[in-house]
Backbone as JSON Lines, residues from 0, in Angstrom:
{"i":0,"aa":"M","n":[25.59,-28.42,-76.01],"ca":[24.61,-27.47,-76.51],"c":[25.03,-26.07,-76.08]}
{"i":1,"aa":"D","n":[24.8,-25.14,-76.93],"ca":[25.16,-23.74,-76.72],"c":[24.34,-23.15,-75.57]}
{"i":2,"aa":"P","n":[24.94,-22.33,-74.7],"ca":[24.17,-21.72,-73.6],"c":[23.0,-20.87,-74.08]}
{"i":3,"aa":"L","n":[23.16,-20.18,-75.21],"ca":[22.04,-19.4,-75.75],"c":[20.88,-20.32,-76.13]}
{"i":4,"aa":"A","n":[21.2,-21.47,-76.69],"ca":[20.15,-22.41,-77.08],"c":[19.45,-22.98,-75.85]}
{"i":5,"aa":"I","n":[20.2,-23.26,-74.8],"ca":[19.6,-23.79,-73.58],"c":[18.62,-22.78,-72.98]}
{"i":6,"aa":"V","n":[19.05,-21.53,-72.88],"ca":[18.18,-20.49,-72.33],"c":[16.97,-20.28,-73.24]}
{"i":7,"aa":"G","n":[17.2,-20.26,-74.55],"ca":[16.1,-20.06,-75.5],"c":[15.07,-21.17,-75.44]}
{"i":8,"aa":"W","n":[15.52,-22.42,-75.42],"ca":[14.57,-23.53,-75.37],"c":[13.87,-23.61,-74.01]}
{"i":9,"aa":"A","n":[14.56,-23.25,-72.94],"ca":[13.91,-23.2,-71.62],"c":[12.82,-22.12,-71.61]}
{"i":10,"aa":"A","n":[13.09,-21.0,-72.26],"ca":[12.08,-19.94,-72.34],"c":[10.87,-20.4,-73.16]}
{"i":11,"aa":"V","n":[11.12,-21.13,-74.24],"ca":[10.01,-21.66,-75.04],"c":[9.19,-22.65,-74.22]}
{"i":12,"aa":"A","n":[9.85,-23.51,-73.45],"ca":[9.13,-24.46,-72.61],"c":[8.29,-23.74,-71.56]}
{"i":13,"aa":"F","n":[8.86,-22.7,-70.94],"ca":[8.09,-21.92,-69.96],"c":[6.93,-21.21,-70.62]}
{"i":14,"aa":"L","n":[7.13,-20.73,-71.84],"ca":[6.07,-20.06,-72.58],"c":[4.91,-21.0,-72.82]}
{"i":15,"aa":"V","n":[5.17,-22.23,-73.23],"ca":[4.11,-23.2,-73.48],"c":[3.37,-23.54,-72.2]}
{"i":16,"aa":"V","n":[4.1,-23.76,-71.12],"ca":[3.46,-24.06,-69.83],"c":[2.63,-22.86,-69.36]}
{"i":17,"aa":"G","n":[3.19,-21.67,-69.48],"ca":[2.46,-20.47,-69.09],"c":[1.22,-20.26,-69.93]}
{"i":18,"aa":"W","n":[1.31,-20.54,-71.21],"ca":[0.17,-20.4,-72.11],"c":[-0.96,-21.34,-71.66]}
{"i":19,"aa":"L","n":[-0.59,-22.59,-71.3],"ca":[-1.6,-23.54,-70.85],"c":[-2.21,-23.12,-69.52]}
{"i":20,"aa":"V","n":[-1.39,-22.62,-68.61],"ca":[-1.91,-22.16,-67.31],"c":[-2.87,-21.0,-67.51]}
{"i":21,"aa":"V","n":[-2.5,-20.05,-68.34],"ca":[-3.35,-18.88,-68.58],"c":[-4.64,-19.29,-69.3]}
{"i":22,"aa":"S","n":[-4.53,-20.23,-70.22],"ca":[-5.7,-20.64,-70.99],"c":[-6.74,-21.36,-70.15]}
{"i":23,"aa":"Y","n":[-6.3,-22.12,-69.16],"ca":[-7.22,-22.96,-68.42],"c":[-7.46,-22.52,-66.99]}
{"i":24,"aa":"S","n":[-7.1,-21.31,-66.65],"ca":[-7.36,-20.83,-65.29],"c":[-8.29,-19.63,-65.33]}
{"i":25,"aa":"K","n":[-8.96,-19.43,-64.22],"ca":[-9.89,-18.31,-64.1],"c":[-9.1,-17.03,-63.85]}
{"i":26,"aa":"P","n":[-9.66,-15.88,-64.23],"ca":[-8.96,-14.61,-63.99],"c":[-8.67,-14.42,-62.5]}
{"i":27,"aa":"S","n":[-7.42,-14.12,-62.21],"ca":[-6.98,-13.89,-60.84],"c":[-5.65,-13.15,-60.9]}
{"i":28,"aa":"P","n":[-5.21,-12.6,-59.77],"ca":[-3.89,-11.94,-59.76],"c":[-2.76,-12.91,-60.11]}
{"i":29,"aa":"R","n":[-2.89,-14.17,-59.72],"ca":[-1.87,-15.15,-60.05],"c":[-1.83,-15.41,-61.56]}
{"i":30,"aa":"R","n":[-3.0,-15.46,-62.18],"ca":[-3.04,-15.65,-63.63],"c":[-2.43,-14.45,-64.34]}
{"i":31,"aa":"T","n":[-2.68,-13.27,-63.83],"ca":[-2.09,-12.06,-64.43],"c":[-0.57,-12.13,-64.37]}
{"i":32,"aa":"A","n":[-0.03,-12.59,-63.25],"ca":[1.42,-12.73,-63.14],"c":[1.93,-13.75,-64.15]}
{"i":33,"aa":"F","n":[1.22,-14.88,-64.32],"ca":[1.62,-15.87,-65.32],"c":[1.55,-15.3,-66.73]}
{"i":34,"aa":"E","n":[0.57,-14.43,-67.0],"ca":[0.48,-13.8,-68.31],"c":[1.75,-13.0,-68.6]}
{"i":35,"aa":"W","n":[2.15,-12.19,-67.63],"ca":[3.33,-11.35,-67.84],"c":[4.61,-12.18,-67.89]}
{"i":36,"aa":"L","n":[4.71,-13.21,-67.08],"ca":[5.9,-14.05,-67.11],"c":[5.98,-14.84,-68.42]}
{"i":37,"aa":"S","n":[4.84,-15.27,-68.94],"ca":[4.83,-15.96,-70.23],"c":[5.22,-15.01,-71.36]}
{"i":38,"aa":"A","n":[4.73,-13.78,-71.29],"ca":[5.13,-12.79,-72.29],"c":[6.64,-12.52,-72.19]}
{"i":39,"aa":"S","n":[7.16,-12.49,-70.98],"ca":[8.6,-12.31,-70.79],"c":[9.38,-13.48,-71.38]}
{"i":40,"aa":"A","n":[8.85,-14.69,-71.23],"ca":[9.51,-15.87,-71.8],"c":[9.54,-15.79,-73.32]}
{"i":41,"aa":"L","n":[8.48,-15.26,-73.92],"ca":[8.46,-15.09,-75.37],"c":[9.55,-14.11,-75.8]}
{"i":42,"aa":"Y","n":[9.65,-12.99,-75.13],"ca":[10.68,-12.01,-75.47],"c":[12.08,-12.57,-75.23]}
{"i":43,"aa":"L","n":[12.26,-13.36,-74.17],"ca":[13.55,-13.96,-73.9],"c":[13.94,-14.96,-74.99]}
{"i":44,"aa":"A","n":[12.99,-15.77,-75.42],"ca":[13.28,-16.73,-76.49],"c":[13.67,-16.02,-77.78]}
{"i":45,"aa":"L","n":[12.94,-14.97,-78.12],"ca":[13.27,-14.21,-79.33],"c":[14.6,-13.48,-79.19]}
{"i":46,"aa":"L","n":[14.89,-12.97,-78.0],"ca":[16.18,-12.31,-77.77],"c":[17.33,-13.3,-77.93]}
{"i":47,"aa":"M","n":[17.18,-14.5,-77.43],"ca":[18.23,-15.51,-77.58],"c":[18.41,-15.89,-79.05]}
{"i":48,"aa":"L","n":[17.31,-15.98,-79.79],"ca":[17.39,-16.3,-81.22],"c":[18.18,-15.24,-81.96]}
{"i":49,"aa":"F","n":[17.85,-13.97,-81.75],"ca":[18.52,-12.91,-82.49],"c":[19.93,-12.64,-81.98]}
{"i":50,"aa":"T","n":[20.19,-12.97,-80.72],"ca":[21.58,-12.89,-80.24],"c":[22.43,-13.94,-80.95]}
{"i":51,"aa":"N","n":[21.9,-15.14,-81.07],"ca":[22.61,-16.2,-81.77],"c":[22.83,-15.83,-83.24]}
{"i":52,"aa":"L","n":[21.8,-15.3,-83.88],"ca":[21.94,-14.9,-85.29],"c":[22.94,-13.75,-85.44]}
{"i":53,"aa":"S","n":[22.98,-12.85,-84.47],"ca":[23.96,-11.75,-84.51],"c":[25.38,-12.28,-84.4]}
{"i":54,"aa":"L","n":[25.59,-13.25,-83.52],"ca":[26.91,-13.84,-83.39],"c":[27.34,-14.56,-84.67]}
{"i":55,"aa":"K","n":[26.4,-15.25,-85.3],"ca":[26.72,-15.93,-86.56],"c":[27.01,-14.92,-87.67]}
{"i":56,"aa":"A","n":[26.24,-13.82,-87.72],"ca":[26.48,-12.79,-88.74],"c":[27.84,-12.14,-88.51]}
{"i":57,"aa":"H","n":[28.21,-11.92,-87.26],"ca":[29.52,-11.35,-86.96],"c":[30.65,-12.3,-87.38]}
{"i":58,"aa":"A","n":[30.45,-13.59,-87.12],"ca":[31.47,-14.58,-87.49],"c":[31.61,-14.69,-89.01]}
{"i":59,"aa":"N","n":[30.5,-14.49,-89.73],"ca":[30.54,-14.57,-91.19],"c":[30.95,-13.26,-91.84]}
{"i":60,"aa":"G","n":[31.04,-12.2,-91.06],"ca":[31.45,-10.9,-91.59],"c":[30.36,-10.17,-92.34]}
{"i":61,"aa":"S","n":[29.11,-10.5,-92.09],"ca":[27.99,-9.85,-92.77],"c":[27.52,-8.66,-91.94]}
{"i":62,"aa":"T","n":[27.91,-7.47,-92.37],"ca":[27.6,-6.25,-91.62],"c":[26.11,-5.93,-91.64]}
{"i":63,"aa":"V","n":[25.46,-6.1,-92.79],"ca":[24.04,-5.78,-92.91],"c":[23.22,-6.7,-92.0]}
{"i":64,"aa":"A","n":[23.5,-8.0,-92.04],"ca":[22.77,-8.93,-91.19],"c":[23.04,-8.64,-89.72]}
{"i":65,"aa":"L","n":[24.28,-8.3,-89.39],"ca":[24.62,-8.0,-88.01],"c":[23.84,-6.8,-87.49]}
{"i":66,"aa":"V","n":[23.77,-5.74,-88.28],"ca":[23.03,-4.55,-87.86],"c":[21.54,-4.86,-87.7]}
{"i":67,"aa":"L","n":[20.98,-5.6,-88.64],"ca":[19.55,-5.92,-88.56],"c":[19.24,-6.81,-87.36]}
{"i":68,"aa":"F","n":[20.07,-7.83,-87.13],"ca":[19.82,-8.72,-86.0],"c":[20.06,-8.02,-84.67]}
{"i":69,"aa":"L","n":[21.03,-7.13,-84.6],"ca":[21.25,-6.37,-83.37],"c":[20.08,-5.42,-83.09]}
{"i":70,"aa":"F","n":[19.54,-4.81,-84.15],"ca":[18.37,-3.94,-83.99],"c":[17.2,-4.73,-83.42]}
{"i":71,"aa":"L","n":[16.94,-5.9,-84.0],"ca":[15.85,-6.72,-83.49],"c":[16.13,-7.21,-82.07]}
{"i":72,"aa":"G","n":[17.38,-7.51,-81.77],"ca":[17.75,-7.9,-80.42],"c":[17.48,-6.8,-79.41]}
{"i":73,"aa":"V","n":[17.8,-5.57,-79.77],"ca":[17.54,-4.44,-78.88],"c":[16.04,-4.25,-78.68]}
{"i":74,"aa":"M","n":[15.27,-4.41,-79.74],"ca":[13.82,-4.26,-79.62],"c":[13.23,-5.33,-78.68]}
{"i":75,"aa":"F","n":[13.67,-6.58,-78.84],"ca":[13.15,-7.63,-77.98],"c":[13.7,-7.53,-76.56]}
{"i":76,"aa":"A","n":[14.89,-7.01,-76.39],"ca":[15.43,-6.79,-75.05],"c":[14.62,-5.72,-74.32]}
{"i":77,"aa":"S","n":[14.23,-4.67,-75.03],"ca":[13.41,-3.64,-74.38],"c":[12.03,-4.19,-74.05]}
{"i":78,"aa":"G","n":[11.47,-5.03,-74.91],"ca":[10.2,-5.68,-74.59],"c":[10.31,-6.58,-73.38]}
{"i":79,"aa":"L","n":[11.45,-7.27,-73.26],"ca":[11.69,-8.14,-72.11],"c":[11.73,-7.33,-70.82]}
{"i":80,"aa":"V","n":[12.4,-6.2,-70.84],"ca":[12.48,-5.35,-69.64],"c":[11.1,-4.85,-69.26]}
{"i":81,"aa":"I","n":[10.31,-4.44,-70.23],"ca":[8.97,-3.92,-69.94],"c":[8.08,-5.01,-69.37]}
{"i":82,"aa":"T","n":[8.1,-6.21,-69.97],"ca":[7.24,-7.27,-69.46],"c":[7.69,-7.76,-68.09]}
{"i":83,"aa":"L","n":[9.0,-7.78,-67.84],"ca":[9.46,-8.17,-66.5],"c":[9.04,-7.14,-65.46]}
{"i":84,"aa":"Y","n":[9.09,-5.86,-65.82],"ca":[8.61,-4.83,-64.9],"c":[7.12,-5.01,-64.61]}
{"i":85,"aa":"N","n":[6.35,-5.24,-65.65],"ca":[4.91,-5.44,-65.46],"c":[4.62,-6.71,-64.67]}
{"i":86,"aa":"A","n":[5.42,-7.75,-64.85],"ca":[5.24,-8.97,-64.05],"c":[5.54,-8.69,-62.59]}
{"i":87,"aa":"A","n":[6.57,-7.91,-62.34],"ca":[6.94,-7.6,-60.95],"c":[5.9,-6.72,-60.26]}
{"i":88,"aa":"T","n":[5.25,-5.86,-61.01],"ca":[4.27,-4.95,-60.43],"c":[2.84,-5.4,-60.64]}
{"i":89,"aa":"S","n":[2.62,-6.59,-61.19],"ca":[1.26,-7.02,-61.49],"c":[0.43,-7.24,-60.23]}
{"i":90,"aa":"G","n":[1.04,-7.59,-59.13],"ca":[0.29,-7.77,-57.89],"c":[-0.2,-6.46,-57.31]}
{"i":91,"aa":"R","n":[0.48,-5.37,-57.63],"ca":[0.09,-4.06,-57.12],"c":[-0.77,-3.27,-58.09]}
{"i":92,"aa":"A","n":[-0.89,-3.76,-59.32],"ca":[-1.65,-3.03,-60.35],"c":[-3.14,-3.15,-60.08]}
{"i":93,"aa":"P","n":[-3.9,-2.14,-60.48],"ca":[-5.36,-2.24,-60.32],"c":[-5.91,-3.38,-61.19]}
{"i":94,"aa":"K","n":[-7.04,-3.92,-60.79],"ca":[-7.63,-5.06,-61.5],"c":[-8.01,-4.7,-62.93]}
{"i":95,"aa":"T","n":[-8.24,-3.45,-63.23],"ca":[-8.6,-3.04,-64.59],"c":[-7.38,-2.58,-65.39]}
{"i":96,"aa":"G","n":[-6.19,-2.83,-64.86],"ca":[-4.95,-2.4,-65.51],"c":[-4.65,-3.22,-66.76]}
{"i":97,"aa":"P","n":[-3.52,-2.93,-67.37],"ca":[-3.16,-3.62,-68.61],"c":[-2.92,-5.1,-68.37]}
{"i":98,"aa":"S","n":[-3.14,-5.87,-69.4],"ca":[-2.92,-7.31,-69.33],"c":[-1.97,-7.73,-70.43]}
{"i":99,"aa":"A","n":[-1.21,-8.74,-70.21],"ca":[-0.24,-9.19,-71.21],"c":[-0.91,-9.8,-72.41]}
{"i":100,"aa":"T","n":[-2.16,-10.22,-72.28],"ca":[-2.86,-10.86,-73.4],"c":[-3.76,-9.9,-74.15]}
{"i":101,"aa":"N","n":[-3.81,-8.65,-73.75],"ca":[-4.64,-7.67,-74.47],"c":[-3.86,-7.02,-75.58]}
């Protein structure tokens, strides 16, 4: 199995587990961290998908598809960085701060 696929499917699995934890737990700082980590897993799964599609477009010589998939990859990579930062700082954020599910 391709390493991108392994990382992508692991991110999807973490996303589902995180979604269940967030859905069935009471609001707490730990739940907020799970919200941000689950959002990060979503961005990671999408980033792996578009990275794989970019590699396939490059192999097929499709310039338009390559540019579009790289653009989407950059967008999801920036979302991943933002959600990871928010996950790392969620313990220090005020209780009325932003939430990954809002």
